[in-house]
N, C-alpha and C positions, 0 to 999 in steps of 0.2 A: 179653542182648535189649536191655537197654539203649544199648549201644554200635551194635548195630545202628540202632536209633530215633535216635540220634543223627547217625549218619554221612546215615540216610535225610532228618533234617532240615537236616542240611547241603546236602546237594545240591540241595533242594529250594529253599534258599535261594539258592544257588548260580544256579540255576538261574536262578529269578527276576530275581535282580541283571543277569544277562546279556543275558536278555527285555527288561529297561528300561534296559538301557547301549545296547542295537542299537535301541531305539523300535521293535520288532517291534510293539508293541500301538499307536501310533501311526499304523503302518506300514498294518498291519490294516484299524484305523477310518476312515484315510483311503482305502483303497483300496473298501471298502465304500460310504462316500459318496459317491465318485465313480462308482462303478455305479447307487445312486440317483439321482445327480443325471442320470447319461446316460439312465436309463428316463424320468426326468420330460420331459427334453429330446425324448428320442423320441414321448412319447406325445402332446406338445403338436403336433410334425409329425405324428404319423396323425389327429390330433384335425381337422387343417385341413387334410390333404389328402382324409381320406376320414368324418370324423365320428364324433362317440362311439359307442364300440363297447359293445352290448348285452352281449357275452360277453367277458368280462376272464378274465386268466390270474389264478393266487392270489396271485403277488407283486403285480401289477396292484391286486388288491382291496385288499392290505396296504397299499399306497403310499394308495392314494387315501383309506383308512381315517387313517393318520398327517398325510396334509395335510389334511384335513378338522377332525382334532382338534389342529391346530394345535400338537402336545406338542414339535416340533423349535424353536417357541420358544424353550424352555425348556429342552429337552434337545438340542441340534443334533447329537450325535451319532446321534442314532437314526434308523437306516435300517429296511426291512423285514426284512433280515436279521439284524441286531442284535436286532430286538425279539423275532421268531422262537427266536431263540437264549435269551433270557432267559425268558420266557414258559416254553417248555418245560423250562428248568434249573430255574426253580421249581415249578414241577408235579410235576418227576420225585422235589425235594426235599422236597415236600407230601405227597407220595403215599408216601414214602419212610417219613418220620415217621409217620405215621397205621398204616401196616403192623406198622412196630415196637411198637407202641402198643397197637393191638387186635388183631392177630396175623392179619389173614381181610382177604384182597384185595377183599373188594365193598366195603370203604369206601375203601380206598386208590384202586382206580379211580373213582369219581365224586368225587374232592378233584382225582384229576389233571385231569379236565376242568373242574371248578368254576374254580382257577386260570386256565385258557385265557379259561373265560365270561367270570370277571372282567374280565381285561385286556382283553375285546373290551368288554366292556358298557362300564369304563370309556374306555377310548378312543370309544364311539358315543356317550356322555351329555358329553363332551365335545364329540363334533360338535352333537350339540343343542344347548349350550349357545350358541356360535359363529351355529347356525342363527337360535337366540332373537332374539341380539343382532342379527343384520342384519333381521330380521324388523321387531325393535320401531321401525325406523329407515327403514321404504321407506316409508311416507307422508309422512316429513319430508323423504325424501330426494329424493323427487319434486317437492314442494313447492319446497324451494330450487332443484331444478335449472329447474323452471319458471319461479320467479321471476328467476333467472339467466340465461337463455335471453329477457329480454323485452329485453336489452339487447346481447345478443351471439348470432351465430351459429354461435362458432366453439366447438364441444364440449367441445375441450381446455380452453379459456380457461374455459369453465363448469364442468367438471370442477374441476380448481385451485380457481377460485373457492370451491365448496362445502366444500373442505377443512378450513376452521378452525370447522363446524358439524356435523363428524361424529365419532363415537365411534368407536372399534374395536369391531370388525375392518373397518368397512366405510371409516375415513379411510386403514387402510393399503393397502385393495385400491386403491382409487378414487387415491392417490398414485404407485402402481405403473403405474397405467394413464396417466396425466402422465406419470412418468419413460419409461417407455416409447415414448410418442408424439413426445416430445419428444428423445428420443435415434434419431428417424428409423422407427422400426417402424411399419408402414402401423395405420391406426385398426382396420381390420377384424379386426385379428389381434391388437392389443392390447386390442379388447374381446371377443375370443373367450380370449385367455388371463384378461381380468375373469370373465369367464363361468364357465370353469373353477374359477374358487375360489371359484363359491358354488351351495351346494347349491340354493335353493330357485328352483324351479322358474318358480313367475309371476315371479321376480325375475329370472330368465334371460329369459324371455320378455322383461322391461324393455329388457334389454340388446342382445337384438337388434333388437327396435325402435329402439331411437336407434341401433344401426352401422346398419339399412339408411337413417334417417335422415341420417348423415352421408354415408352414398354418392350419395346422389339429392337429398341437399340442401333435404330436406322439414322441415314445421313444427317445431320441437322441441315448440313450446306444445300442440299440438293430440295429439301422441303421449302426450305427459305428461299432459295431462288425462282422455283415454281411461282410460292406465294407473293413475290416480288411482281413476276408478269402479271398473275391474276389481280392483282390492289392496280396495276397502272392503266389495265382496262378498266376496269370498278372507276376510277375517278375521271377516266375519259368520262363515261355513261353518266357520272354522280353531275358534271359540268352538265351534258347536255339536259340533264333534267332539271337541275336549274334554271338554265333557259325557256324551261316549257313551265318550271312554277313560275317565274316572273311574269310570262306571257300571261296566265290565270289569274294572279294578282290584278294583273293591269286590266284584264274584262272584268272580275270583279269589283275594282274600283269604279270605273265605268258606269256600271249597272246601277252601283248606289247613288252616284253622282248623279246619272240620267233619271233616277225615282224621287231624288231631293229636288230634283227643278220641275219636273211635273207636278209634284203637291205643291210647292212654291207658287206654280202656274195659276192650279185650281183653284189655291185658296185668294189669287186674286180676282178670280171672275164671281166669288162668293164672300159677301160680306159675314163676316164673323165666322166664317167657317171652321175654325178649331172649336170655337167655342161649340159650333154645333156636333162637330163631332164629340165632346167632349161629354155634352148633356144627350145624346138619344143611343139606344140601344147597337142600332144599326152602326151609327157613327164610333161607338166603340170597339167593336167588333174590328172595323176597318184599322184604325189605330192601331188594336192588338196584333193584326195580323201583320200589318208594316213593321212593328216593332221588333217581333217574333222574327221574321225574314230579315232584317238589317243585323240583329245578335245572329244568327244564322252564317250570314255574310262573314260577320266579322272573325266568327270560331272558325269557316273554312281559312277564309284568309291568313292565318294565323299556321292551321293544321293542316295548310295542302303540302307542302316542302316535305312529305315521307317518301326519303329515298333511301331507307334501309332496305337493301335485296341481299 
């Protein structure tokens, strides 16, 4: 047995060394990265020709989530395929260990889905952080552009001069817009690329108005002044919706706490209540139902603050 284990370990080590020597991992990652970038280019072309699609494929949705979370800024190797593989791998591993620890599948299945939900929610949270960072700069951005447009009618120059006053990620997006225009990309296409990086529907509308202005040489100051008024109403409504979200989250927390207290109360009346739930089919169904309800409550608690309109 010791000899067999030694031979097996040596074979695995030799295989890993050969994979490293031949750069198979780098080649695979490079191939996946190329596919991801090709999908992004095809998506940009499709948007320019047909507009934004309402129905997206699964990979397109994952691509969009990766892009909006800006996770590739720190993990440049991440693509949709790699993210899906890593997520499923860790989900299987966690479910396996839970199955080994408790011996019942009713725990391992929720854990499997919990890992997937955790990854999705983490990326959505990063997207929300980016969304809020941009939202916090919108009024300042409008004021800067309006002031700069008083002495300049070239939107590219206006955008370029605004860069020193902007924070990330809005500064990065604006810099990319200027770079694309300087390199000869038509302004309407550069605006479309800028718009695709933004999630805020109100900000998208601002960029569309600026794109129309650049095409017909309209008055930027007038458009920006009207946009400021619209954005002020938007922020008032946004604060109102935030209060509603806080109330909804409070209600979810209250329901979860009441449910846990009822479970504790019932278990106090019955000896070995948890063991009975684990050892019977009906008990497994009850446990499974409650675990999925708890996971759904956590999911809604985090994603309920959809205030993009």
